C-alpha positions in Angstrom: -47.2 -29.8 2.4 -44.5 -27.3 1.3 -41.8 -29.8 2.2 -43.5 -32.6 0.3 -43.8 -30.4 -2.8 -40.1 -29.7 -2.6 -39.4 -33.4 -2.3 -41.3 -34.1 -5.4 -39.5 -31.3 -7.3 -36.2 -32.8 -6.2 -37.2 -36.2 -7.6 -38.4 -34.7 -10.8 -35.2 -32.7 -11.2 -32.9 -35.7 -10.7 -35.0 -37.8 -13.0 -34.7 -35.1 -15.7 -31.0 -34.9 -15.2 -30.7 -38.7 -15.6 -32.5 -38.3 -19.0 -30.2 -35.5 -20.1 -27.2 -37.8 -19.2 -28.3 -39.9 -22.2 -28.0 -36.9 -24.5 -24.9 -35.2 -23.1 -23.3 -38.1 -21.2 -22.6 -37.7 -17.5 -19.3 -36.0 -18.1 -20.8 -33.1 -20.2 -24.3 -32.8 -18.7 -24.7 -29.0 -18.3 -27.0 -29.5 -15.3 -24.0 -30.9 -13.4 -22.2 -27.6 -14.1 -25.2 -25.3 -13.4 -23.0 -23.0 -11.3 -20.1 -23.0 -13.7 -22.1 -22.2 -16.9 -23.0 -18.6 -15.7 -19.2 -18.1 -14.9 -18.3 -18.9 -18.5 -20.7 -16.3 -19.8 -19.6 -13.8 -17.2 -16.0 -14.0 -18.2 -17.1 -13.7 -21.9 -18.8 -10.5 -20.9 -15.7 -9.2 -19.2 -13.5 -9.9 -22.1 -15.8 -8.6 -24.8 -16.7 -5.6 -22.6 -13.0 -4.7 -22.3 -12.8 -4.7 -26.1 -15.8 -2.5 -26.5 -14.5 -0.2 -23.8 -11.4 0.5 -25.9 -13.6 2.3 -28.5 -16.7 3.5 -26.6 -17.1 7.2 -25.8 -19.7 7.9 -23.0 -21.0 11.3 -24.2 -24.4 12.3 -25.7 -22.6 13.4 -28.9 -20.3 10.4 -29.3 -21.9 7.3 -27.7 -24.2 6.4 -30.6 -21.5 7.1 -33.1 -18.9 5.1 -31.3 -21.2 2.1 -30.9 -22.0 2.2 -34.7 -18.3 2.5 -35.4 -17.7 -0.7 -33.4 -20.5 -2.5 -35.2 -19.8 -1.3 -38.8 -16.2 -0.2 -39.1 -14.2 -2.2 -36.6 -13.0 -5.6 -37.9 -15.1 -8.2 -36.2 -16.6 -5.5 -34.1 -20.2 -6.6 -34.8 -19.2 -10.1 -33.6 -17.7 -8.8 -30.4 -20.8 -6.6 -29.7 -23.1 -9.5 -30.5 -21.2 -11.8 -28.2 -21.5 -9.3 -25.4 -25.2 -9.0 -25.9 -26.0 -12.7 -26.3 -23.7 -13.6 -23.5 -25.6 -11.3 -21.2 -28.9 -13.0 -22.2 -27.3 -16.5 -21.8 -25.9 -15.6 -18.4 -29.4 -14.5 -17.2 -30.9 -17.8 -18.5 -28.1 -19.8 -16.9 -28.4 -18.0 -13.5 -32.2 -18.5 -13.4 -31.9 -22.2 -14.2 -29.1 -22.4 -11.5 -31.4 -20.8 -9.0 -34.3 -23.1 -9.9 -32.1 -26.2 -9.6 -30.7 -25.1 -6.2 -34.3 -24.5 -5.0 -35.7 -27.7 -6.4 -32.9 -29.8 -4.9 -33.2 -28.2 -1.5 -29.8 -26.6 -1.5 -30.6 -23.1 -0.2 -31.4 -23.6 3.5 -29.4 -23.8 6.7 -25.7 -23.6 6.0 -26.4 -22.5 2.4 -28.4 -19.3 3.2 -25.4 -17.1 2.5 -25.1 -18.5 -1.0 -28.8 -17.9 -1.5 -28.7 -14.3 -0.3 -25.6 -13.5 -2.4 -27.3 -15.1 -5.4 -30.3 -12.8 -5.0 -27.9 -9.9 -4.8 -26.1 -11.1 -8.0 -29.4 -11.2 -9.9 -30.2 -7.6 -8.8 -26.7 -6.5 -9.9 -27.2 -8.2 -13.3 -30.4 -6.3 -13.8 -28.7 -2.9 -13.1 -25.8 -3.9 -15.4 -28.2 -4.9 -18.1 -30.3 -1.8 -17.9 -27.3 0.6 -17.9 -25.8 -1.4 -20.8 -28.9 -0.6 -22.9 -28.5 3.1 -21.9 -24.9 3.2 -23.2 -26.1 2.6 -26.8 -27.9 5.9 -26.6 -30.6 5.3 -29.2 -34.3 6.1 -28.8 -34.8 3.1 -26.4 -31.9 4.3 -24.2 -33.5 7.8 -23.9 -36.8 6.2 -23.0 -35.1 4.0 -20.3 -33.6 7.1 -18.7 -36.9 9.0 -18.7 -39.0 6.1 -17.4 -36.5 5.0 -14.8 -36.0 8.6 -13.5 -39.8 9.1 -13.3 -40.3 5.7 -11.5 -37.5 6.4 -9.0 -39.1 9.8 -8.1 -42.3 7.9 -7.0 -40.4 6.2 -4.1 -41.2 8.1 -0.9 -38.4 10.0 0.8 -35.4 8.5 -1.0 -36.9 8.5 -4.5 -36.0 12.0 -5.7 -32.3 11.7 -4.6 -32.1 8.3 -6.3 -33.5 9.8 -9.5 -31.0 12.6 -9.4 -28.2 10.2 -8.7 -29.3 8.0 -11.6 -29.5 10.9 -14.1 -26.4 12.5 -12.5 -28.2 15.9 -12.1 -31.6 17.4 -12.6 -31.5 17.1 -16.4 -30.0 14.7 -19.0 -26.4 15.7 -19.9 -23.1 14.1 -20.7 -22.8 13.2 -17.1 -25.9 11.0 -17.4 -24.1 8.6 -19.7 -21.0 8.9 -17.5 -23.1 7.7 -14.5 -24.6 4.8 -16.5 -21.1 3.9 -17.7 -19.8 4.0 -14.1 -22.7 1.8 -12.9 -22.3 -0.6 -15.8 -18.6 -1.1 -15.2 -18.4 -0.6 -11.4 -21.2 -3.1 -10.5 -19.6 -5.6 -12.9 -16.6 -5.7 -10.7 -18.9 -5.9 -7.6 -20.0 -9.2 -9.1 -16.6 -10.7 -8.4 -16.9 -9.9 -4.7 -20.5 -11.3 -4.6 -19.2 -14.4 -6.4 -16.5 -14.9 -3.8 -19.2 -14.6 -1.1 -21.4 -17.0 -3.1 -18.6 -19.6 -2.9 -17.6 -18.8 0.6 -19.0 -21.9 2.3 -18.0 -24.4 -0.4 -14.4 -25.7 -0.2 -14.2 -27.1 -3.7 -16.8 -25.3 -5.9 -17.1 -26.3 -9.5 -16.3 -23.0 -11.3 -15.3 -24.2 -14.8 -17.0 -26.3 -17.4 -15.3 -29.1 -19.4 -13.6 -28.0 -22.6 -16.2 -29.7 -24.8 -19.2 -28.2 -23.1 -17.4 -24.8 -23.0 -16.9 -24.9 -26.8 -20.6 -25.8 -27.3 -21.8 -23.0 -25.1 -19.5 -20.5 -26.8 -20.8 -21.6 -30.2 -24.3 -20.9 -28.9 -23.5 -17.2 -28.7 -20.9 -16.8 -31.4 -23.1 -18.2 -34.1 -26.1 -15.9 -33.3 -23.7 -13.0 -33.1 -22.6 -13.7 -36.7 -26.0 -14.7 -38.1 -28.2 -12.2 -36.3 -26.1 -9.1 -35.7 -27.1 -6.7 -32.9 -28.2 -3.3 -34.2 -29.1 0.0 -32.6 -32.3 1.9 -33.0 -32.6 5.5 -34.2 -30.3 7.9 -32.4 -31.7 9.6 -29.3 -33.1 13.1 -29.8 -33.7 14.9 -26.5 -36.5 17.1 -27.8 -38.4 14.2 -29.3 -40.0 11.4 -27.2 -39.8 8.0 -29.0 -43.0 6.3 -29.9 -41.7 2.7 -29.7 -39.9 0.8 -27.0 -38.4 -2.6 -28.1 -38.4 -4.8 -25.0 -35.7 -7.2 -23.9 -37.6 -9.6 -21.6 -34.4 -10.6 -19.8 -33.4 -7.1 -18.6 -36.0 -4.6 -19.6 -39.2 -6.3 -18.4 -39.7 -3.6 -15.7 -40.4 -0.9 -18.2 -43.7 -2.3 -19.7 -44.8 -2.6 -16.1 -43.9 1.1 -15.5 -45.9 2.1 -18.5 -49.0 0.1 -17.7 -49.4 0.7 -13.9 -48.4 3.3 -11.2 -44.7 3.0 -10.4 -45.4 2.6 -6.7 -47.3 -0.6 -7.4 -44.4 -2.0 -9.4 -41.9 -1.1 -6.6 -44.2 -2.7 -4.0 -44.4 -5.9 -6.1 -40.6 -6.0 -6.4 -40.3 -5.4 -2.7 -42.7 -8.3 -1.9 -40.9 -10.6 -4.3 -37.5 -9.7 -2.8 -38.8 -10.2 0.7 -40.2 -13.7 -0.2 -36.9 -14.7 -1.8 -35.0 -13.6 1.3 -37.5 -15.5 3.5 -37.4 -18.7 1.4 -34.4 -20.3 3.3 -36.3 -20.1 6.6 -39.8 -21.2 5.5 -39.1 -24.8 6.6 -38.4 -25.5 10.3 -35.8 -28.2 10.5 -35.3 -30.8 13.2 -32.7 -29.9 15.8 -29.2 -30.1 14.5 -27.1 -33.2 15.3 -23.7 -32.2 13.9 -20.8 -34.7 13.5 -18.9 -35.6 16.6 -15.2 -36.6 16.9 -14.4 -39.6 19.0 -11.1 -38.6 20.8 -9.9 -42.1 21.5 -10.1 -43.1 17.8 -8.8 -39.9 16.0 -5.3 -40.3 14.6 -5.1 -36.8 13.0 -5.0 -38.1 9.4 -6.9 -34.9 8.1 -9.0 -36.9 5.7 -12.3 -35.7 7.2 -11.2 -32.0 7.0 -10.0 -32.4 3.4 -13.3 -34.1 2.3 -15.7 -31.8 4.1 -17.2 -29.6 1.3 -18.4 -26.9 3.8 -15.1 -26.3 5.7 -16.9 -27.5 8.9 -13.8 -29.4 10.1 -10.4 -28.2 10.9 -7.3 -29.6 12.6 -5.6 -28.4 15.8 -2.4 -29.5 17.5 -3.0 -32.3 20.0 -1.2 -32.5 23.3 -3.1 -35.2 25.1 -1.8 -38.2 23.0 1.9 -39.3 22.8 1.6 -40.6 19.2 -0.9 -38.5 17.3 -0.1 -34.8 16.7 -3.4 -33.5 15.4 -7.1 -33.6 16.3 -10.2 -32.9 14.2 -12.6 -30.2 15.4 -16.1 -29.8 14.1 -17.7 -26.4 13.7 -21.3 -27.2 14.6 -22.8 -24.1 12.8 -21.2 -25.2 9.5 -21.9 -28.9 9.7 -24.4 -30.0 7.0 -24.8 -33.5 8.5 -24.0 -34.8 5.0 -21.9 -37.8 6.3 -18.9 -37.3 4.0 -16.6 -37.1 6.9 -17.9 -40.4 8.3 -17.2 -42.0 4.9 -13.7 -40.5 4.8 -12.6 -41.7 8.2 -11.0 -45.2 8.2 -10.7 -45.3 11.9 -14.3 -44.7 13.0 -13.2 -41.5 14.7 -16.1 -39.4 13.6 -19.8 -40.1 13.7 -23.2 -38.5 13.1 -25.3 -39.1 16.3 -29.0 -39.9 15.9 -28.4 -41.0 12.3 -27.9 -44.6 11.1 -26.2 -45.6 7.9 -29.3 -47.6 6.9 -31.5 -44.5 7.1 -29.0 -42.5 5.0 -28.8 -45.2 2.3 -32.7 -45.5 2.3 -33.0 -41.7 1.8 -30.5 -41.7 -1.1 -32.6 -44.5 -2.6 -35.8 -42.5 -2.3 -34.2 -39.5 -4.1 -32.8 -41.6 -6.9 -35.9 -43.6 -7.7 -38.2 -42.7 -10.6 -41.0 -40.3 -9.5 -44.5 -41.8 -9.3 -46.6 -41.1 -12.4 -43.7 -40.3 -14.7 -43.1 -42.9 -17.4 
């Protein structure tokens, strides 16, 4: 039943993308660049973050003043700050849509489990970066975030108190608290680059950039709001006064209404269960035994076309010594083979084949995926 539901979701997703082709055209359909769109916003965050870093001072006395200086005194500073904020929201939306499309189109299992796991880690890092980014403003909401997060961390058995002390950078809020938030905000941002490399590890030609036209449209979607709806700070934080209001950003701060409405251990338990489910998702479907591609030695001429076309780097070439004419031989890495058939199509010498799979079956399966879903007019 679970597999049948996924099959229907895949058909609906492809049908929806066929409709969006009529709006954006196939060349600029954002759903065909669902992995590249978050990259555009990520690089926007890096560039605008560097500009903000030049003027930001991470101390209790100067943080709020420096942020207001950037927004009100620095030429185009409010635009840069707004782009940083709206790019963060846009990146979270794009990442969630990317994850849903990957799930709906069944591209998260078997040889893709590394990409799925690194994607889960990327979302976790984005949440930490977003939360610490709000702390750096050091207004009333920032103060509440520190108080609530420290209290929630203390509720975790055994490791909770050390984590809370690490987060606050001591037993009480000081200048070092903002220094730690600044370190987490910047340091984990660079960790994203490593996770992104890991995310692309099994794809030989990942689509990492959007076309110019689509990129300009996406950039306009954050520049215009940054100019029309400037980002503003709340009242400055006062350590002897607990704020009465907590404006919520539902992209990054959704944890805190949960902390205020239920015991922290329940929230942490729910998050642990959700994370466990996400990590188990690639293994919920038991697949048929693998039948990876096989190289027919007598036909292989060492042309390298199969190795170049394989999107999962499952084929590599080795020197050949058993043939007087051909110098190379294709080798298949069984564990990486996705059984996609691209190597079979690339080979003009019928030197590679997918056993137990017939071309008619593959064509029929493609037809089933591309046809309109039942009940959708």
